[in-house]
Structure formats: structure tokens, C-alpha cells
C-alpha positions as CSV (number, residue, x, y, z in Angstrom):
1,X,89.2,-26.6,169.2
2,X,88.4,-30.5,170.4
3,X,87.7,-31.4,166.7
4,X,90.7,-30.2,165.4
5,X,92.8,-31.5,167.8
6,X,90.9,-34.8,167.0
7,X,91.3,-34.4,163.4
8,X,95.0,-33.8,163.5
9,X,95.6,-36.4,165.5
10,X,93.8,-38.6,163.4
11,X,95.8,-37.7,160.4
12,X,99.3,-38.3,162.3
13,X,98.2,-41.5,163.6
14,X,96.8,-42.9,160.2
15,X,100.1,-41.5,158.3
16,X,102.7,-42.9,160.7
17,X,100.9,-46.6,160.5
18,X,101.5,-47.2,157.3
19,X,104.3,-48.9,156.0
20,X,106.1,-48.1,152.7
21,X,105.2,-50.7,149.9
22,X,108.1,-49.9,147.9
23,X,111.3,-51.1,148.5
24,X,114.6,-50.3,146.4
25,X,116.4,-53.1,144.5
26,X,119.4,-52.4,146.1
27,X,117.7,-52.7,149.4
28,X,116.9,-56.6,148.4
29,X,120.2,-57.3,148.1
30,X,121.2,-56.1,151.5
31,X,120.5,-58.6,154.2
32,X,121.2,-58.2,157.9
33,X,122.9,-61.1,159.5
34,X,123.6,-60.5,162.8
35,X,123.5,-57.3,165.3
36,X,124.5,-57.0,168.5
37,X,125.2,-54.1,171.1
38,X,127.9,-55.0,172.7
39,X,130.9,-56.6,171.4
40,X,132.4,-54.5,168.7
41,X,135.3,-52.0,168.8
42,X,135.9,-48.8,170.3
43,X,136.4,-47.1,166.7
44,X,133.8,-47.5,163.6
45,X,135.1,-49.9,160.9
46,X,134.7,-52.7,158.6
47,X,136.1,-55.9,158.0
48,X,135.1,-58.2,155.2
49,X,134.9,-61.7,156.2
50,X,136.1,-64.2,153.7
51,X,135.0,-67.4,154.7
52,X,132.8,-69.7,157.3
53,X,135.8,-69.6,159.7
54,X,136.2,-65.9,160.4
55,X,132.3,-65.4,160.2
56,X,132.0,-68.1,163.1
57,X,135.0,-66.9,165.0
58,X,133.4,-63.0,165.3
59,X,130.5,-64.5,166.3
60,X,131.8,-67.2,168.8
61,X,134.1,-64.0,170.4
62,X,130.8,-62.3,171.0
63,X,127.8,-64.7,172.2
64,X,125.8,-61.8,173.6
65,X,122.4,-62.6,172.4
66,X,123.1,-65.4,169.6
67,X,123.8,-67.9,172.3
68,X,122.0,-68.5,175.5
69,X,123.5,-70.2,178.2
70,X,122.9,-74.0,178.2
71,X,122.0,-74.0,174.8
72,X,124.3,-75.4,171.2
73,X,126.3,-73.0,169.9
74,X,125.7,-74.6,166.5
75,X,122.3,-74.8,166.4
76,X,121.9,-70.8,167.0
77,X,125.0,-70.2,164.6
78,X,123.2,-68.1,161.4
79,X,124.4,-69.6,158.3
80,X,127.3,-67.8,156.1
81,X,125.7,-66.3,153.1
82,X,127.0,-68.1,149.7
83,X,127.8,-65.6,146.6
84,X,127.9,-62.8,148.4
85,X,130.4,-60.4,150.4
86,X,130.0,-60.5,154.1
87,X,130.4,-57.3,156.1
88,X,131.4,-56.7,159.7
89,X,130.7,-53.3,160.5
90,X,131.6,-51.9,164.0
91,X,129.8,-48.9,164.9
92,X,132.4,-47.3,167.5
93,X,131.5,-46.3,171.4
94,X,128.0,-44.9,172.7
95,X,127.7,-43.7,176.2
96,X,123.8,-44.8,176.3
97,X,121.0,-45.8,174.0
98,X,120.3,-48.7,172.1
99,X,122.3,-48.4,168.9
100,X,121.9,-51.9,167.5
101,X,120.9,-52.1,163.8
102,X,117.8,-54.1,163.2
103,X,116.8,-52.7,159.4
104,X,118.7,-51.7,156.4
105,X,116.6,-49.3,154.4
106,X,118.6,-49.0,151.5
107,X,122.3,-49.4,150.0
108,X,124.3,-47.6,147.4
109,X,127.5,-46.9,146.2
110,X,129.6,-43.9,145.2
111,X,133.2,-43.4,144.5
112,X,133.9,-47.0,145.9
113,X,131.9,-46.3,149.2
114,X,129.3,-48.5,150.1
115,X,126.6,-46.5,152.0
116,X,124.2,-48.5,154.3
117,X,121.2,-46.5,155.1
118,X,119.5,-47.5,158.5
119,X,116.6,-46.0,160.4
120,X,117.7,-43.9,163.0
121,X,116.7,-44.6,166.8
122,X,116.1,-41.9,168.9
123,X,116.8,-42.9,172.4
124,X,115.5,-40.1,174.9
125,X,115.1,-39.5,178.8
126,X,116.6,-40.4,181.5
127,X,119.2,-43.3,180.9
128,X,122.0,-45.3,182.5
129,X,125.0,-44.4,181.1
130,X,126.2,-47.6,180.1
131,X,129.2,-48.0,177.3
132,X,128.2,-50.2,174.4
133,X,130.2,-51.1,171.4
134,X,127.7,-52.0,169.0
135,X,128.3,-54.0,165.6
136,X,126.5,-55.6,162.5
137,X,127.4,-58.7,160.4
138,X,125.3,-58.3,156.9
139,X,125.8,-59.2,153.0
140,X,125.6,-57.8,149.9
141,X,126.0,-58.8,146.5
142,X,129.6,-60.3,145.9
143,X,130.0,-57.9,142.6
144,X,130.1,-54.6,144.6
145,X,133.2,-53.2,144.4
146,X,134.1,-50.8,147.6
147,X,136.9,-49.5,149.7
148,X,135.4,-48.1,152.7
149,X,131.6,-48.4,154.0
150,X,129.6,-45.7,156.0
151,X,126.3,-45.8,157.7
152,X,123.6,-43.4,157.1
153,X,120.7,-42.6,159.4
154,X,117.7,-41.8,158.1
155,X,114.1,-41.0,159.5
């Protein structure tokens, strides 16, 4: 019984520790610029940021993790990507857990909807009930034509 348990545990550990070497061509085209756990709106939705001024305005209004107290705002400001479409996506309201997006697994467009696949975070256990409004700014190639953005969670 102990051998079977050790073999099973070893198999699970060895499989879960191997990162995937395969990347989708669409994945290489998406870039997360800013992802924050607070400062977004209460309802999910997106806005296309058209220029550097809109981009900086959004970031300055919500300086949670980007700018630390007593530091220069400009030194921590991410660069506005040239030749790309920059999207501000508000994830909505959550009662607890960490819902920040730290990685984009894949992007695709179907019927003028931009699907952004992100890893699903499982926040479990006894958590303090804190309302959060996470948001993300990401960039996709300028040639992508879409009218809507939808997050898809993958395991």
C-alpha cells in the first residue's frame, strides 16, 4: 500500500511540475501591462484606451500596487505599447479571494468577440470577506477587430 501511494504521489508531483513548452501564436500576441486587485468598476466590461493620456489617467486614478508611497509616479509607470490595441478590462465585483489576472494563456476571436483565456485561481478556505474590484490592462495586435471581450478561465 505504501509503495502504491509513493508511486502515485511521485507521478502527480512529476506531472504537475512540468511546464508546457508549447505556446500558441495567439498567446505571443497578448501582453499584460497592468493587473490590479482593486480600483475597477462593479460590473464587468471593457474600454479600449486610445492614447497615452487615457492610459496614464487610468493608472494614476488607481495607484494601488503600481506606485508605492514616496516614489516617483513616472518611474513606475508602464510604457504604452505602440502599434497595439490596449484594452482596460474590469472583472466586476468579488466578495473574497484573489482574482487578479497574472497571465494570458491564449486569445482568440470568434464572431467579433475577443476571448481571453486566463488561468483559474482557486482561492479556498476560510477567507475574510473583502469586496474587490479587480481590473487588467492588456494589449493585443492592432489588427484585431472585436466588439466585445470575454474572459475564459482554464485549469
